[in-house]
CHARMM-style PDB file with segment names, atoms N, HN, CA, C and O in Angstrom:
ATOM      1  N   MET     1      72.209  21.976  12.046  1.00  0.00      PROA
ATOM      2  CA  MET     1      71.881  21.666  10.699  1.00  0.00      PROA
ATOM      3  C   MET     1      71.403  22.907   9.971  1.00  0.00      PROA
ATOM      4  O   MET     1      71.366  22.927   8.740  1.00  0.00      PROA
ATOM      5  N   GLY     2      71.046  23.911  10.689  1.00  0.00      PROA
ATOM      6  HN  GLY     2      71.076  23.895  11.688  1.00  0.00      PROA
ATOM      7  CA  GLY     2      70.665  25.172  10.075  1.00  0.00      PROA
ATOM      8  C   GLY     2      69.424  25.048   9.235  1.00  0.00      PROA
ATOM      9  O   GLY     2      68.454  24.402   9.633  1.00  0.00      PROA
ATOM     10  N   ASN     3      69.449  25.671   8.059  1.00  0.00      PROA
ATOM     11  HN  ASN     3      70.237  26.196   7.736  1.00  0.00      PROA
ATOM     12  CA  ASN     3      68.294  25.645   7.175  1.00  0.00      PROA
ATOM     13  C   ASN     3      68.397  24.564   6.105  1.00  0.00      PROA
ATOM     14  O   ASN     3      67.585  24.536   5.181  1.00  0.00      PROA
ATOM     15  N   ARG     4      69.360  23.697   6.212  1.00  0.00      PROA
ATOM     16  HN  ARG     4      70.020  23.720   6.963  1.00  0.00      PROA
ATOM     17  CA  ARG     4      69.487  22.622   5.235  1.00  0.00      PROA
ATOM     18  C   ARG     4      68.330  21.655   5.385  1.00  0.00      PROA
ATOM     19  O   ARG     4      67.883  21.392   6.502  1.00  0.00      PROA
ATOM     20  N   PRO     5      67.832  21.116   4.263  1.00  0.00      PROA
ATOM     21  CA  PRO     5      66.726  20.155   4.353  1.00  0.00      PROA
ATOM     22  C   PRO     5      67.185  18.863   5.015  1.00  0.00      PROA
ATOM     23  O   PRO     5      68.362  18.504   4.962  1.00  0.00      PROA
ATOM     24  N   LEU     6      66.251  18.184   5.629  1.00  0.00      PROA
ATOM     25  HN  LEU     6      65.295  18.476   5.672  1.00  0.00      PROA
ATOM     26  CA  LEU     6      66.549  16.897   6.243  1.00  0.00      PROA
ATOM     27  C   LEU     6      66.834  15.880   5.148  1.00  0.00      PROA
ATOM     28  O   LEU     6      66.294  15.988   4.048  1.00  0.00      PROA
ATOM     29  N   PRO     7      67.683  14.887   5.439  1.00  0.00      PROA
ATOM     30  CA  PRO     7      68.033  13.897   4.417  1.00  0.00      PROA
ATOM     31  C   PRO     7      66.946  12.831   4.243  1.00  0.00      PROA
ATOM     32  O   PRO     7      67.208  11.763   3.690  1.00  0.00      PROA
ATOM     33  N   PHE     8      65.730  13.118   4.713  1.00  0.00      PROA
ATOM     34  HN  PHE     8      65.517  13.986   5.163  1.00  0.00      PROA
ATOM     35  CA  PHE     8      64.617  12.177   4.590  1.00  0.00      PROA
ATOM     36  C   PHE     8      63.322  12.959   4.597  1.00  0.00      PROA
ATOM     37  O   PHE     8      63.284  14.123   4.995  1.00  0.00      PROA
ATOM     38  N   ASP     9      62.270  12.312   4.155  1.00  0.00      PROA
ATOM     39  HN  ASP     9      62.301  11.366   3.832  1.00  0.00      PROA
ATOM     40  CA  ASP     9      60.955  12.929   4.079  1.00  0.00      PROA
ATOM     41  C   ASP     9      60.248  12.809   5.437  1.00  0.00      PROA
ATOM     42  O   ASP     9      59.995  11.692   5.890  1.00  0.00      PROA
ATOM     43  N   PRO    10      59.928  13.919   6.091  1.00  0.00      PROA
ATOM     44  CA  PRO    10      59.285  13.850   7.411  1.00  0.00      PROA
ATOM     45  C   PRO    10      57.976  13.056   7.403  1.00  0.00      PROA
ATOM     46  O   PRO    10      57.675  12.375   8.383  1.00  0.00      PROA
ATOM     47  N   ALA    11      57.198  13.123   6.334  1.00  0.00      PROA
ATOM     48  HN  ALA    11      57.442  13.675   5.537  1.00  0.00      PROA
ATOM     49  CA  ALA    11      55.943  12.353   6.267  1.00  0.00      PROA
ATOM     50  C   ALA    11      56.236  10.854   6.266  1.00  0.00      PROA
ATOM     51  O   ALA    11      55.523  10.078   6.902  1.00  0.00      PROA
ATOM     52  N   ALA    12      57.280  10.449   5.554  1.00  0.00      PROA
ATOM     53  HN  ALA    12      57.859  11.079   5.036  1.00  0.00      PROA
ATOM     54  CA  ALA    12      57.658   9.035   5.520  1.00  0.00      PROA
ATOM     55  C   ALA    12      58.131   8.579   6.898  1.00  0.00      PROA
ATOM     56  O   ALA    12      57.836   7.462   7.322  1.00  0.00      PROA
ATOM     57  N   VAL    13      58.860   9.438   7.589  1.00  0.00      PROA
ATOM     58  HN  VAL    13      59.099  10.346   7.244  1.00  0.00      PROA
ATOM     59  CA  VAL    13      59.325   9.097   8.934  1.00  0.00      PROA
ATOM     60  C   VAL    13      58.130   8.898   9.868  1.00  0.00      PROA
ATOM     61  O   VAL    13      58.105   7.942  10.643  1.00  0.00      PROA
ATOM     62  N   ARG    14      57.153   9.782   9.800  1.00  0.00      PROA
ATOM     63  HN  ARG    14      57.174  10.559   9.171  1.00  0.00      PROA
ATOM     64  CA  ARG    14      55.952   9.633  10.641  1.00  0.00      PROA
ATOM     65  C   ARG    14      55.229   8.329  10.328  1.00  0.00      PROA
ATOM     66  O   ARG    14      54.759   7.645  11.237  1.00  0.00      PROA
ATOM     67  N   ARG    15      55.139   7.982   9.041  1.00  0.00      PROA
ATOM     68  HN  ARG    15      55.521   8.538   8.303  1.00  0.00      PROA
ATOM     69  CA  ARG    15      54.469   6.738   8.651  1.00  0.00      PROA
ATOM     70  C   ARG    15      55.211   5.536   9.222  1.00  0.00      PROA
ATOM     71  O   ARG    15      54.597   4.634   9.792  1.00  0.00      PROA
ATOM     72  N   VAL    16      56.527   5.525   9.070  1.00  0.00      PROA
ATOM     73  HN  VAL    16      57.026   6.258   8.607  1.00  0.00      PROA
ATOM     74  CA  VAL    16      57.330   4.404   9.557  1.00  0.00      PROA
ATOM     75  C   VAL    16      57.257   4.301  11.073  1.00  0.00      PROA
ATOM     76  O   VAL    16      57.028   3.219  11.613  1.00  0.00      PROA
ATOM     77  N   LEU    17      57.449   5.415  11.758  1.00  0.00      PROA
ATOM     78  HN  LEU    17      57.635   6.294  11.319  1.00  0.00      PROA
ATOM     79  CA  LEU    17      57.463   5.375  13.220  1.00  0.00      PROA
ATOM     80  C   LEU    17      56.089   5.069  13.809  1.00  0.00      PROA
ATOM     81  O   LEU    17      55.989   4.618  14.950  1.00  0.00      PROA
ATOM     82  N   GLY    18      55.047   5.308  13.047  1.00  0.00      PROA
ATOM     83  HN  GLY    18      55.129   5.673  12.120  1.00  0.00      PROA
ATOM     84  CA  GLY    18      53.703   4.986  13.504  1.00  0.00      PROA
ATOM     85  C   GLY    18      53.323   3.533  13.296  1.00  0.00      PROA
ATOM     86  O   GLY    18      52.286   3.086  13.787  1.00  0.00      PROA
ATOM     87  N   SER    19      54.149   2.792  12.575  1.00  0.00      PROA
ATOM     88  HN  SER    19      54.991   3.155  12.177  1.00  0.00      PROA
ATOM     89  CA  SER    19      53.865   1.384  12.306  1.00  0.00      PROA
ATOM     90  C   SER    19      54.352   0.515  13.459  1.00  0.00      PROA
ATOM     91  O   SER    19      55.218   0.933  14.229  1.00  0.00      PROA
ATOM     92  N   PRO    20      53.803  -0.689  13.583  1.00  0.00      PROA
ATOM     93  CA  PRO    20      54.288  -1.600  14.633  1.00  0.00      PROA
ATOM     94  C   PRO    20      55.786  -1.894  14.499  1.00  0.00      PROA
ATOM     95  O   PRO    20      56.503  -1.978  15.497  1.00  0.00      PROA
ATOM     96  N   GLU    21      56.248  -2.049  13.254  1.00  0.00      PROA
ATOM     97  HN  GLU    21      55.666  -1.981  12.444  1.00  0.00      PROA
ATOM     98  CA  GLU    21      57.677  -2.323  13.039  1.00  0.00      PROA
ATOM     99  C   GLU    21      58.518  -1.121  13.454  1.00  0.00      PROA
ATOM    100  O   GLU    21      59.580  -1.279  14.057  1.00  0.00      PROA
ATOM    101  N   GLY    22      58.044   0.071  13.133  1.00  0.00      PROA
ATOM    102  HN  GLY    22      57.181   0.199  12.644  1.00  0.00      PROA
ATOM    103  CA  GLY    22      58.758   1.281  13.520  1.00  0.00      PROA
ATOM    104  C   GLY    22      58.854   1.411  15.033  1.00  0.00      PROA
ATOM    105  O   GLY    22      59.887   1.820  15.564  1.00  0.00      PROA
ATOM    106  N   GLN    23      57.781   1.065  15.718  1.00  0.00      PROA
ATOM    107  HN  GLN    23      56.942   0.733  15.287  1.00  0.00      PROA
ATOM    108  CA  GLN    23      57.792   1.115  17.183  1.00  0.00      PROA
ATOM    109  C   GLN    23      58.800   0.123  17.750  1.00  0.00      PROA
ATOM    110  O   GLN    23      59.474   0.416  18.738  1.00  0.00      PROA
ATOM    111  N   GLN    24      58.907  -1.052  17.129  1.00  0.00      PROA
ATOM    112  HN  GLN    24      58.359  -1.290  16.326  1.00  0.00      PROA
ATOM    113  CA  GLN    24      59.880  -2.042  17.585  1.00  0.00      PROA
ATOM    114  C   GLN    24      61.309  -1.566  17.314  1.00  0.00      PROA
ATOM    115  O   GLN    24      62.205  -1.805  18.122  1.00  0.00      PROA
ATOM    116  N   ILE    25      61.522  -0.895  16.183  1.00  0.00      PROA
ATOM    117  HN  ILE    25      60.794  -0.701  15.526  1.00  0.00      PROA
ATOM    118  CA  ILE    25      62.843  -0.340  15.898  1.00  0.00      PROA
ATOM    119  C   ILE    25      63.200   0.713  16.943  1.00  0.00      PROA
ATOM    120  O   ILE    25      64.338   0.762  17.411  1.00  0.00      PROA
ATOM    121  N   LEU    26      62.232   1.556  17.312  1.00  0.00      PROA
ATOM    122  HN  LEU    26      61.308   1.516  16.932  1.00  0.00      PROA
ATOM    123  CA  LEU    26      62.484   2.555  18.359  1.00  0.00      PROA
ATOM    124  C   LEU    26      62.876   1.880  19.669  1.00  0.00      PROA
ATOM    125  O   LEU    26      63.757   2.369  20.377  1.00  0.00      PROA
ATOM    126  N   GLN    27      62.232   0.767  19.995  1.00  0.00      PROA
ATOM    127  HN  GLN    27      61.517   0.370  19.420  1.00  0.00      PROA
ATOM    128  CA  GLN    27      62.599   0.034  21.209  1.00  0.00      PROA
ATOM    129  C   GLN    27      64.045  -0.450  21.136  1.00  0.00      PROA
ATOM    130  O   GLN    27      64.782  -0.376  22.120  1.00  0.00      PROA
ATOM    131  N   LEU    28      64.448  -0.948  19.959  1.00  0.00      PROA
ATOM    132  HN  LEU    28      63.850  -1.008  19.160  1.00  0.00      PROA
ATOM    133  CA  LEU    28      65.847  -1.375  19.790  1.00  0.00      PROA
ATOM    134  C   LEU    28      66.794  -0.201  19.982  1.00  0.00      PROA
ATOM    135  O   LEU    28      67.836  -0.334  20.623  1.00  0.00      PROA
ATOM    136  N   LEU    29      66.430   0.946  19.427  1.00  0.00      PROA
ATOM    137  HN  LEU    29      65.583   1.054  18.906  1.00  0.00      PROA
ATOM    138  CA  LEU    29      67.294   2.127  19.514  1.00  0.00      PROA
ATOM    139  C   LEU    29      67.373   2.679  20.939  1.00  0.00      PROA
ATOM    140  O   LEU    29      68.315   3.395  21.278  1.00  0.00      PROA
ATOM    141  N   ASN    30      66.394   2.349  21.762  1.00  0.00      PROA
ATOM    142  HN  ASN    30      65.629   1.767  21.487  1.00  0.00      PROA
ATOM    143  CA  ASN    30      66.369   2.857  23.133  1.00  0.00      PROA
ATOM    144  C   ASN    30      66.871   1.848  24.164  1.00  0.00      PROA
ATOM    145  O   ASN    30      66.756   2.087  25.366  1.00  0.00      PROA
ATOM    146  N   GLN    31      67.421   0.733  23.711  1.00  0.00      PROA
ATOM    147  HN  GLN    31      67.514   0.539  22.734  1.00  0.00      PROA
ATOM    148  CA  GLN    31      67.890  -0.290  24.642  1.00  0.00      PROA
ATOM    149  C   GLN    31      68.967   0.224  25.595  1.00  0.00      PROA
ATOM    150  O   GLN    31      69.079  -0.255  26.724  1.00  0.00      PROA
ATOM    151  N   ASP    32      69.738   1.173  25.154  1.00  0.00      PROA
ATOM    152  HN  ASP    32      69.647   1.562  24.238  1.00  0.00      PROA
ATOM    153  CA  ASP    32      70.811   1.711  25.999  1.00  0.00      PROA
ATOM    154  C   ASP    32      70.356   2.975  26.722  1.00  0.00      PROA
ATOM    155  O   ASP    32      71.173   3.822  27.084  1.00  0.00      PROA
ATOM    156  N   GLY    33      69.065   3.093  26.926  1.00  0.00      PROA
ATOM    157  HN  GLY    33      68.402   2.405  26.632  1.00  0.00      PROA
ATOM    158  CA  GLY    33      68.525   4.286  27.570  1.00  0.00      PROA
ATOM    159  C   GLY    33      68.427   5.452  26.602  1.00  0.00      PROA
ATOM    160  O   GLY    33      68.235   6.595  27.018  1.00  0.00      PROA
ATOM    161  N   GLY    34      68.559   5.168  25.314  1.00  0.00      PROA
ATOM    162  HN  GLY    34      68.714   4.240  24.976  1.00  0.00      PROA
ATOM    163  CA  GLY    34      68.438   6.206  24.305  1.00  0.00      PROA
ATOM    164  C   GLY    34      69.719   6.969  24.036  1.00  0.00      PROA
ATOM    165  O   GLY    34      69.698   7.965  23.313  1.00  0.00      PROA
ATOM    166  N   GLN    35      70.842   6.526  24.604  1.00  0.00      PROA
ATOM    167  HN  GLN    35      70.859   5.716  25.191  1.00  0.00      PROA
ATOM    168  CA  GLN    35      72.095   7.257  24.432  1.00  0.00      PROA
ATOM    169  C   GLN    35      72.565   7.274  22.974  1.00  0.00      PROA
ATOM    170  O   GLN    35      72.996   8.313  22.474  1.00  0.00      PROA
ATOM    171  N   ALA    36      72.484   6.128  22.294  1.00  0.00      PROA
ATOM    172  HN  ALA    36      72.134   5.283  22.700  1.00  0.00      PROA
ATOM    173  CA  ALA    36      72.915   6.085  20.892  1.00  0.00      PROA
ATOM    174  C   ALA    36      72.007   6.965  20.037  1.00  0.00      PROA
ATOM    175  O   ALA    36      72.477   7.693  19.163  1.00  0.00      PROA
ATOM    176  N   LEU    37      70.713   6.891  20.295  1.00  0.00      PROA
ATOM    177  HN  LEU    37      70.331   6.299  21.005  1.00  0.00      PROA
ATOM    178  CA  LEU    37      69.766   7.703  19.533  1.00  0.00      PROA
ATOM    179  C   LEU    37      70.016   9.190  19.765  1.00  0.00      PROA
ATOM    180  O   LEU    37      69.957   9.982  18.824  1.00  0.00      PROA
ATOM    181  N   LYS    38      70.292   9.574  21.008  1.00  0.00      PROA
ATOM    182  HN  LYS    38      70.340   8.931  21.772  1.00  0.00      PROA
ATOM    183  CA  LYS    38      70.571  10.984  21.324  1.00  0.00      PROA
ATOM    184  C   LYS    38      71.861  11.435  20.634  1.00  0.00      PROA
ATOM    185  O   LYS    38      71.920  12.528  20.072  1.00  0.00      PROA
ATOM    186  N   LYS    39      72.884  10.593  20.680  1.00  0.00      PROA
ATOM    187  HN  LYS    39      72.836   9.704  21.137  1.00  0.00      PROA
ATOM    188  CA  LYS    39      74.155  10.948  20.041  1.00  0.00      PROA
ATOM    189  C   LYS    39      73.966  11.103  18.528  1.00  0.00      PROA
ATOM    190  O   LYS    39      74.515  12.025  17.924  1.00  0.00      PROA
ATOM    191  N   ALA    40      73.194  10.206  17.921  1.00  0.00      PROA
ATOM    192  HN  ALA    40      72.749   9.457  18.412  1.00  0.00      PROA
ATOM    193  CA  ALA    40      72.940  10.293  16.482  1.00  0.00      PROA
ATOM    194  C   ALA    40      72.134  11.542  16.150  1.00  0.00      PROA
ATOM    195  O   ALA    40      72.415  12.216  15.158  1.00  0.00      PROA
ATOM    196  N   ALA    41      71.138  11.854  16.967  1.00  0.00      PROA
ATOM    197  HN  ALA    41      70.910  11.307  17.772  1.00  0.00      PROA
ATOM    198  CA  ALA    41      70.325  13.055  16.729  1.00  0.00      PROA
ATOM    199  C   ALA    41      71.183  14.312  16.861  1.00  0.00      PROA
ATOM    200  O   ALA    41      71.059  15.239  16.061  1.00  0.00      PROA
ATOM    201  N   ASP    42      72.050  14.340  17.866  1.00  0.00      PROA
ATOM    202  HN  ASP    42      72.151  13.586  18.515  1.00  0.00      PROA
ATOM    203  CA  ASP    42      72.958  15.482  18.037  1.00  0.00      PROA
ATOM    204  C   ASP    42      73.868  15.639  16.814  1.00  0.00      PROA
ATOM    205  O   ASP    42      74.107  16.753  16.347  1.00  0.00      PROA
ATOM    206  N   ALA    43      74.367  14.516  16.307  1.00  0.00      PROA
ATOM    207  HN  ALA    43      74.172  13.611  16.686  1.00  0.00      PROA
ATOM    208  CA  ALA    43      75.236  14.560  15.135  1.00  0.00      PROA
ATOM    209  C   ALA    43      74.467  15.078  13.917  1.00  0.00      PROA
ATOM    210  O   ALA    43      74.992  15.889  13.154  1.00  0.00      PROA
ATOM    211  N   LEU    44      73.236  14.619  13.733  1.00  0.00      PROA
ATOM    212  HN  LEU    44      72.809  13.961  14.354  1.00  0.00      PROA
ATOM    213  CA  LEU    44      72.430  15.104  12.606  1.00  0.00      PROA
ATOM    214  C   LEU    44      72.153  16.592  12.720  1.00  0.00      PROA
ATOM    215  O   LEU    44      72.220  17.319  11.729  1.00  0.00      PROA
ATOM    216  N   ARG    45      71.843  17.045  13.926  1.00  0.00      PROA
ATOM    217  HN  ARG    45      71.789  16.454  14.731  1.00  0.00      PROA
ATOM    218  CA  ARG    45      71.601  18.482  14.116  1.00  0.00      PROA
ATOM    219  C   ARG    45      72.839  19.299  13.773  1.00  0.00      PROA
ATOM    220  O   ARG    45      72.733  20.439  13.321  1.00  0.00      PROA
ATOM    221  N   ALA    46      74.011  18.713  13.991  1.00  0.00      PROA
ATOM    222  HN  ALA    46      74.097  17.787  14.359  1.00  0.00      PROA
ATOM    223  CA  ALA    46      75.267  19.399  13.684  1.00  0.00      PROA
ATOM    224  C   ALA    46      75.661  19.218  12.210  1.00  0.00      PROA
ATOM    225  O   ALA    46      76.692  19.728  11.772  1.00  0.00      PROA
ATOM    226  N   GLY    47      74.832  18.490  11.452  1.00  0.00      PROA
ATOM    227  HN  GLY    47      73.994  18.076  11.808  1.00  0.00      PROA
ATOM    228  CA  GLY    47      75.117  18.284  10.042  1.00  0.00      PROA
ATOM    229  C   GLY    47      76.065  17.131   9.765  1.00  0.00      PROA
ATOM    230  O   GLY    47      76.604  17.028   8.663  1.00  0.00      PROA
ATOM    231  N   ASP    48      76.278  16.265  10.743  1.00  0.00      PROA
ATOM    232  HN  ASP    48      75.840  16.348  11.638  1.00  0.00      PROA
ATOM    233  CA  ASP    48      77.227  15.160  10.620  1.00  0.00      PROA
ATOM    234  C   ASP    48      76.475  13.834  10.468  1.00  0.00      PROA
ATOM    235  O   ASP    48      76.363  13.060  11.418  1.00  0.00      PROA
ATOM    236  N   ALA    49      75.968  13.587   9.270  1.00  0.00      PROA
ATOM    237  HN  ALA    49      76.059  14.216   8.497  1.00  0.00      PROA
ATOM    238  CA  ALA    49      75.203  12.367   9.008  1.00  0.00      PROA
ATOM    239  C   ALA    49      76.072  11.115   9.115  1.00  0.00      PROA
ATOM    240  O   ALA    49      75.576  10.050   9.484  1.00  0.00      PROA
ATOM    241  N   GLU    50      77.347  11.230   8.800  1.00  0.00      PROA
ATOM    242  HN  GLU    50      77.750  12.095   8.500  1.00  0.00      PROA
ATOM    243  CA  GLU    50      78.237  10.061   8.857  1.00  0.00      PROA
ATOM    244  C   GLU    50      78.392   9.557  10.293  1.00  0.00      PROA
ATOM    245  O   GLU    50      78.352   8.349  10.528  1.00  0.00      PROA
ATOM    246  N   THR    51      78.568  10.459  11.249  1.00  0.00      PROA
ATOM    247  HN  THR    51      78.600  11.440  11.058  1.00  0.00      PROA
ATOM    248  CA  THR    51      78.666  10.037  12.654  1.00  0.00      PROA
ATOM    249  C   THR    51      77.359   9.412  13.107  1.00  0.00      PROA
ATOM    250  O   THR    51      77.367   8.402  13.811  1.00  0.00      PROA
ATOM    251  N   ALA    52      76.235  10.000  12.713  1.00  0.00      PROA
ATOM    252  HN  ALA    52      76.229  10.820  12.141  1.00  0.00      PROA
ATOM    253  CA  ALA    52      74.932   9.439  13.070  1.00  0.00      PROA
ATOM    254  C   ALA    52      74.810   8.014  12.528  1.00  0.00      PROA
ATOM    255  O   ALA    52      74.343   7.116  13.230  1.00  0.00      PROA
ATOM    256  N   ARG    53      75.228   7.812  11.287  1.00  0.00      PROA
ATOM    257  HN  ARG    53      75.607   8.541  10.717  1.00  0.00      PROA
ATOM    258  CA  ARG    53      75.168   6.486  10.677  1.00  0.00      PROA
ATOM    259  C   ARG    53      76.060   5.505  11.441  1.00  0.00      PROA
ATOM    260  O   ARG    53      75.655   4.371  11.696  1.00  0.00      PROA
ATOM    261  N   GLN    54      77.266   5.935  11.805  1.00  0.00      PROA
ATOM    262  HN  GLN    54      77.594   6.857  11.598  1.00  0.00      PROA
ATOM    263  CA  GLN    54      78.196   5.072  12.516  1.00  0.00      PROA
ATOM    264  C   GLN    54      77.656   4.681  13.893  1.00  0.00      PROA
ATOM    265  O   GLN    54      77.835   3.546  14.335  1.00  0.00      PROA
ATOM    266  N   VAL    55      77.001   5.618  14.562  1.00  0.00      PROA
ATOM    267  HN  VAL    55      76.855   6.540  14.203  1.00  0.00      PROA
ATOM    268  CA  VAL    55      76.462   5.357  15.896  1.00  0.00      PROA
ATOM    269  C   VAL    55      75.314   4.347  15.825  1.00  0.00      PROA
ATOM    270  O   VAL    55      75.223   3.440  16.653  1.00  0.00      PROA
ATOM    271  N   LEU    56      74.446   4.513  14.834  1.00  0.00      PROA
ATOM    272  HN  LEU    56      74.520   5.250  14.161  1.00  0.00      PROA
ATOM    273  CA  LEU    56      73.255   3.672  14.748  1.00  0.00      PROA
ATOM    274  C   LEU    56      73.480   2.374  13.978  1.00  0.00      PROA
ATOM    275  O   LEU    56      72.684   1.443  14.090  1.00  0.00      PROA
ATOM    276  N   SER    57      74.540   2.306  13.210  1.00  0.00      PROA
ATOM    277  HN  SER    57      75.188   3.063  13.119  1.00  0.00      PROA
ATOM    278  CA  SER    57      74.787   1.154  12.348  1.00  0.00      PROA
ATOM    279  C   SER    57      74.779  -0.184  13.087  1.00  0.00      PROA
ATOM    280  O   SER    57      74.122  -1.111  12.614  1.00  0.00      PROA
ATOM    281  N   PRO    58      75.466  -0.337  14.212  1.00  0.00      PROA
ATOM    282  CA  PRO    58      75.449  -1.641  14.892  1.00  0.00      PROA
ATOM    283  C   PRO    58      74.039  -2.076  15.296  1.00  0.00      PROA
ATOM    284  O   PRO    58      73.717  -3.263  15.247  1.00  0.00      PROA
ATOM    285  N   ILE    59      73.220  -1.141  15.683  1.00  0.00      PROA
ATOM    286  HN  ILE    59      73.481  -0.177  15.722  1.00  0.00      PROA
ATOM    287  CA  ILE    59      71.846  -1.454  16.082  1.00  0.00      PROA
ATOM    288  C   ILE    59      71.010  -1.791  14.851  1.00  0.00      PROA
ATOM    289  O   ILE    59      70.302  -2.798  14.818  1.00  0.00      PROA
ATOM    290  N   MET    60      71.106  -0.931  13.845  1.00  0.00      PROA
ATOM    291  HN  MET    60      71.681  -0.113  13.871  1.00  0.00      PROA
ATOM    292  CA  MET    60      70.257  -1.080  12.665  1.00  0.00      PROA
ATOM    293  C   MET    60      70.670  -2.257  11.798  1.00  0.00      PROA
ATOM    294  O   MET    60      69.872  -2.730  10.989  1.00  0.00      PROA
ATOM    295  N   GLU    61      71.891  -2.740  11.945  1.00  0.00      PROA
ATOM    296  HN  GLU    61      72.540  -2.356  12.602  1.00  0.00      PROA
ATOM    297  CA  GLU    61      72.336  -3.893  11.175  1.00  0.00      PROA
ATOM    298  C   GLU    61      72.159  -5.201  11.933  1.00  0.00      PROA
ATOM    299  O   GLU    61      72.552  -6.260  11.444  1.00  0.00      PROA
ATOM    300  N   SER    62      71.568  -5.136  13.129  1.00  0.00      PROA
ATOM    301  HN  SER    62      71.248  -4.276  13.527  1.00  0.00      PROA
ATOM    302  CA  SER    62      71.310  -6.351  13.892  1.00  0.00      PROA
ATOM    303  C   SER    62      70.259  -7.191  13.165  1.00  0.00      PROA
ATOM    304  O   SER    62      69.505  -6.682  12.336  1.00  0.00      PROA
ATOM    305  N   GLU    63      70.224  -8.462  13.482  1.00  0.00      PROA
ATOM    306  HN  GLU    63      70.836  -8.876  14.155  1.00  0.00      PROA
ATOM    307  CA  GLU    63      69.263  -9.362  12.850  1.00  0.00      PROA
ATOM    308  C   GLU    63      67.829  -8.903  13.123  1.00  0.00      PROA
ATOM    309  O   GLU    63      66.983  -8.950  12.229  1.00  0.00      PROA
ATOM    310  N   ALA    64      67.554  -8.462  14.342  1.00  0.00      PROA
ATOM    311  HN  ALA    64      68.241  -8.424  15.068  1.00  0.00      PROA
ATOM    312  CA  ALA    64      66.205  -8.014  14.697  1.00  0.00      PROA
ATOM    313  C   ALA    64      65.797  -6.800  13.872  1.00  0.00      PROA
ATOM    314  O   ALA    64      64.699  -6.767  13.318  1.00  0.00      PROA
ATOM    315  N   ALA    65      66.673  -5.800  13.787  1.00  0.00      PROA
ATOM    316  HN  ALA    65      67.565  -5.826  14.237  1.00  0.00      PROA
ATOM    317  CA  ALA    65      66.354  -4.589  13.029  1.00  0.00      PROA
ATOM    318  C   ALA    65      66.239  -4.902  11.545  1.00  0.00      PROA
ATOM    319  O   ALA    65      65.358  -4.372  10.868  1.00  0.00      PROA
ATOM    320  N   ALA    66      67.119  -5.759  11.029  1.00  0.00      PROA
ATOM    321  HN  ALA    66      67.834  -6.190  11.578  1.00  0.00      PROA
ATOM    322  CA  ALA    66      67.075  -6.099   9.606  1.00  0.00      PROA
ATOM    323  C   ALA    66      65.732  -6.731   9.244  1.00  0.00      PROA
ATOM    324  O   ALA    66      65.161  -6.416   8.200  1.00  0.00      PROA
ATOM    325  N   GLY    67      65.232  -7.604  10.085  1.00  0.00      PROA
ATOM    326  HN  GLY    67      65.695  -7.860  10.933  1.00  0.00      PROA
ATOM    327  CA  GLY    67      63.929  -8.229   9.835  1.00  0.00      PROA
ATOM    328  C   GLY    67      62.805  -7.200   9.842  1.00  0.00      PROA
ATOM    329  O   GLY    67      61.900  -7.256   9.009  1.00  0.00      PROA
ATOM    330  N   LEU    68      62.864  -6.269  10.775  1.00  0.00      PROA
ATOM    331  HN  LEU    68      63.599  -6.223  11.452  1.00  0.00      PROA
ATOM    332  CA  LEU    68      61.834  -5.220  10.841  1.00  0.00      PROA
ATOM    333  C   LEU    68      61.907  -4.312   9.614  1.00  0.00      PROA
ATOM    334  O   LEU    68      60.876  -3.912   9.072  1.00  0.00      PROA
ATOM    335  N   ILE    69      63.107  -3.994   9.184  1.00  0.00      PROA
ATOM    336  HN  ILE    69      63.944  -4.319   9.625  1.00  0.00      PROA
ATOM    337  CA  ILE    69      63.273  -3.143   8.005  1.00  0.00      PROA
ATOM    338  C   ILE    69      62.749  -3.858   6.762  1.00  0.00      PROA
ATOM    339  O   ILE    69      62.119  -3.239   5.904  1.00  0.00      PROA
ATOM    340  N   ASP    70      63.009  -5.164   6.667  1.00  0.00      PROA
ATOM    341  HN  ASP    70      63.520  -5.667   7.364  1.00  0.00      PROA
ATOM    342  CA  ASP    70      62.469  -5.925   5.537  1.00  0.00      PROA
ATOM    343  C   ASP    70      60.945  -5.851   5.513  1.00  0.00      PROA
ATOM    344  O   ASP    70      60.344  -5.693   4.450  1.00  0.00      PROA
ATOM    345  N   LYS    71      60.321  -5.964   6.682  1.00  0.00      PROA
ATOM    346  HN  LYS    71      60.809  -6.093   7.546  1.00  0.00      PROA
ATOM    347  CA  LYS    71      58.857  -5.867   6.756  1.00  0.00      PROA
ATOM    348  C   LYS    71      58.389  -4.487   6.333  1.00  0.00      PROA
ATOM    349  O   LYS    71      57.389  -4.361   5.627  1.00  0.00      PROA
ATOM    350  N   LEU    72      59.098  -3.451   6.756  1.00  0.00      PROA
ATOM    351  HN  LEU    72      59.911  -3.553   7.330  1.00  0.00      PROA
ATOM    352  CA  LEU    72      58.719  -2.081   6.382  1.00  0.00      PROA
ATOM    353  C   LEU    72      58.827  -1.854   4.876  1.00  0.00      PROA
ATOM    354  O   LEU    72      58.058  -1.082   4.304  1.00  0.00      PROA
ATOM    355  N   ASN    73      59.774  -2.522   4.245  1.00  0.00      PROA
ATOM    356  HN  ASN    73      60.398  -3.149   4.710  1.00  0.00      PROA
ATOM    357  CA  ASN    73      60.001  -2.331   2.812  1.00  0.00      PROA
ATOM    358  C   ASN    73      59.064  -3.142   1.934  1.00  0.00      PROA
ATOM    359  O   ASN    73      59.052  -2.964   0.716  1.00  0.00      PROA
ATOM    360  N   GLN    74      58.271  -4.037   2.537  1.00  0.00      PROA
ATOM    361  HN  GLN    74      58.280  -4.181   3.527  1.00  0.00      PROA
ATOM    362  CA  GLN    74      57.324  -4.810   1.762  1.00  0.00      PROA
ATOM    363  C   GLN    74      56.132  -3.932   1.397  1.00  0.00      PROA
ATOM    364  O   GLN    74      55.678  -3.127   2.210  1.00  0.00      PROA
ATOM    365  N   PRO    75      55.624  -4.087   0.167  1.00  0.00      PROA
ATOM    366  CA  PRO    75      54.434  -3.312  -0.205  1.00  0.00      PROA
ATOM    367  C   PRO    75      53.265  -3.653   0.694  1.00  0.00      PROA
ATOM    368  O   PRO    75      53.070  -4.804   1.085  1.00  0.00      PROA
ATOM    369  N   ARG    76      52.505  -2.645   1.008  1.00  0.00      PROA
ATOM    370  HN  ARG    76      52.663  -1.710   0.690  1.00  0.00      PROA
ATOM    371  CA  ARG    76      51.344  -2.865   1.892  1.00  0.00      PROA
ATOM    372  C   ARG    76      50.077  -2.809   1.106  1.00  0.00      PROA
ATOM    373  OT1 ARG    76      48.994  -2.970   1.668  1.00  0.00      PROA
TER     374      ARG     76
END
């Protein structure tokens, strides 16, 4: 990815991942031993956000992940 900025705010990522919902999303992403997450991270490092999205999409569009994302998007 070089010196290009990340497509997200690192502070927001820390906030989300530190939440109970974020921790549950991480568990979903690691169900396959973390292979999908590793592949997506590798793609992002290479500057290929589309491949990362394609790899994570089936997981993140699951009913469980969708419910967690809805909770994260609610005002606190």
